[in-house]
C-alpha angles and dihedrals in degrees: 000000000000108000096173118129115216116205125204119228086251092052091050089051092048091052089052092049089054094051097040109045096164121111092226135044119203109223089241089058098048096099092052095044093052097044088256095299091125127032127215086241092057087051092051094047091048092049092051090052092049093246098099136118109303119238099034115168138175127244116181091341095310125115113236133187129206103250095230090051092052092048092049087048093051095044090057090049093049091047092046089058093049113130093019095095115085124197120224117231 
């Protein structure tokens, strides 16, 4: 019997919204806020490549992202990888 639960990208985003109710996510808290799906280093690298989370801003020398922008960005990344994961029998 297969007891695995498959989450859709939207279900993943909805779960993150429930656990991170704040309007802003500081870059150093991205891993915690996303359930460790994305690291702050990944965000910094993507920002430097110009493909980062839109709307980034600084507060007291720290990069922050609007939560919804981060979630939209993450959802696109999840969907882009769809079909690339292979289950082992």
